[in-house]
N, C-alpha and C positions, 0 to 999 in steps of 0.2 A: 504493500500500500504506500509506503513512504517513497518509493521510487516515483510514483505518479504525483505525489503531493509535494515533493521536494522543491520544485521550481516555483509553483504558486505560493507556497508557504514562505519561501525565502524572499520573494519579491514583495509579498504583502507585509512581512515584518520590516523590511527595509523602508518601504514607502511610508508606513505608519510612523516609524522612528524618525524619518526625515521630516514629516509633517509636525511631529511633536517637538523636534529640535528647533524648527523655525519659529514655533509658537513660544517656547520657553526660553530660547536663546541661551542655553546652558551648555558648557563644554562636557558636562557629565552625560548628556543625552547624545551619545555617539552613534552614528548610523552603522558603524561596523561592530562595535562591542555589544550593543544591546541585542541586535538581531542574532548575533552568534550565541549569546547566552540563552536567548529564547529558543533557538533551534536545539541547543544542547539539552535544555530542560524538556523540550517536547520529545526528543529521542529517548531520554531517560524515562519519562512518564509512560510512553507507549512501549518501551522495551524493544525498540527497533534497532536493527543493525546499522551503524553509521555508514557501512559500505553501500547500503541501499540508497541512503541519502546522497552520498557522494556520486554514485552512478546517475542519480536523477538530476543532479545539477551540472553534469558535464557540459551541456550547451552554454550555461552561464560562465563556466570556467573558460571555455573557448572564447567567448565574447570579452571576458575580462583581459585575457592575454592580448587580444586585438586592441582593446581600449587603451592599453599602456602606450601604444604608438601616439595617442593624442597628447601625451606629455611633450612631444616634440614641437607642438604648435606654439606654446608660450616661449619655448627656447628660441624659436625662429623670430618671434616678435620682439624679443629682447636681445637679439644677437649682437647688435652694435654696443649696447651697454655691457654685455658680458665680455666682449673682446677688449674693451677699454679697461676692464678690471680683472683680467685673466690671472695675473700674477697674485694679487691678494686672494682671489678665489682659491687658487691651487694651494696657497700657503694655509689658508683656513681649513680646507678639507684635509690636507696632510696632517696638520696639528690635531684635528678632530680624530683622525684614525689613530694617531700615536697615543692620544689621551685615552681613547676607548680601549684599545688593545693593551696599552701599558698598565692602566689601572686594574684591568682584569687580571693580568699576570701578577701584579704586585699584591693585590688583595688575595688572590688565590695562593700565592706563596706564603703569605702571613697566616692563612688558615689551613695550610697544607692540603689544599684541594688536589684531587687526582688530575694527572695530565689529560686524561680523557674528558673530564668535566670542563677543564679550562679550555680545551680545544673547541668544545661545544658552545661555551659562553662568549669566547673572544670575538665571534662574528655577529653578535646580537644586533649591531646597528646598521647592517646592510640588508639589502632585499633578500627575500627567502631563497631563491634558487642559488644565488652566489654564496649565501651563508651556509647552506647545506653542502655545497661543493667544496668550499674552502675548509669547512670544519672536518669533513670526511678526509680530505687530503692530509690534515694534521693529526688524524687518528681520533677525532671526536665522534659524537653521535648525531647524525643529521636530524633525527626527529626532535632531539632536545634543542638543537640550534634553530630549527624552524619554529618551534613553540615559543622560544625566547624572542625571536624576531617579531612575531605577532604581538606578544605582550608589550614589548618595547614600543612598537609602532602605535598601538592603541594608547599607551600612556602618553606618548609624545603628542598624538592627535588631540587628546583630552586636555593635557596640562601645558602643552608647549606655549601657546600664545598667551594664556593667563600669566605664566611664569615670566615670559619676556616682558609683558606689560609691567609686572611688579618690579622687574629689574631695570626698567626704563629703556628697553630696547624697542624702538619704534621704527627704525629704518627698514623699509620693505626688503631690500636686498639681504640685510643681515638676518632678518626673520626667516626668509626663505632658505638661506644657507644653513641656518641652525636646524630648521625642520627637516631638510633633506639629509643632513649629516647625522642627525640623531634619531630620526623616526622613519627614514626610508620612504617606501611607496605610500604607506598609510598616512604618514605625516605630509607627504607631498599632496595627497588628495585634500587634506585639511587646509594646506597652504593655498592651493588653487581656489578654494572657496572664499578665502579672504581677499585675494587679489591676484591679478595676472602676473605682476612682478614677483610676488612671493612664490607663486606656483612655478615660474620659470627658473628662478634661482634654486628652489628646492629640487626641481627635476635635475638640474645640473649637479648640485651637491650629491644627490643620491647616486648618480652615475659615477662621478669622480671618486667619491668615497668608496664605492664598491670596487672600482679598479685598484685604488691604492691599497685597500684592505687585502685584496687578493695577492698583491705584490709584497706587502710588508708583513702581514700577519704570520705566514709560515716561518720566515727567518727569525722574527722576534720570538716566536714560540720555541723554536729550536735553540735559540740563544738562551732563553729562560731555562730550558731543560738542561743545557750544558752547564749553566751557572749553578743550578740546583743539585747537580749530580756530585 
């Protein structure tokens, strides 16, 4: 039964949450987090196999993959501004990756976390396919990496802009870079709703941070293992 209900239920939960979010204007009413929790609750209540739900939403998954291409539009619209600030953008994204991976390894070393767990956590701030691939290459668990990516993205989408407002960060480019670097695709979706500039710079940061993480995370992880041995 869930195979046939998967798509209409998912779309209904999403549309209702979007309508509620626009009415309440609260970051806690997140169109990704709340529908996901509702679907999980529904599956548990009905005792349905999640595989049936996943199979039923395959068309949506395909459309989602195609929709990612739409992130290129705001990049194109802001191309001149991006070119003029390319060096600061690369520096910011590089520092973001170093801080993300470095703090993971530092805290992991202090609490004596297993290398397998550290390899799974270190890629939490990049998009899911890259996180799973890089994590697996370092000996981590792709499923844990994917779960953490989703959690981090949801947290960023919910708390990112309120925290930046509290910190006095109002520059659109800076907001976009922060969202893309810290909350990847989910954060980029939230940034695009705030403004085209935020969406463009968030898209750029998501891509650049993903590439830099793929290049830097493995050698930093192996350096950590060598120092810890």
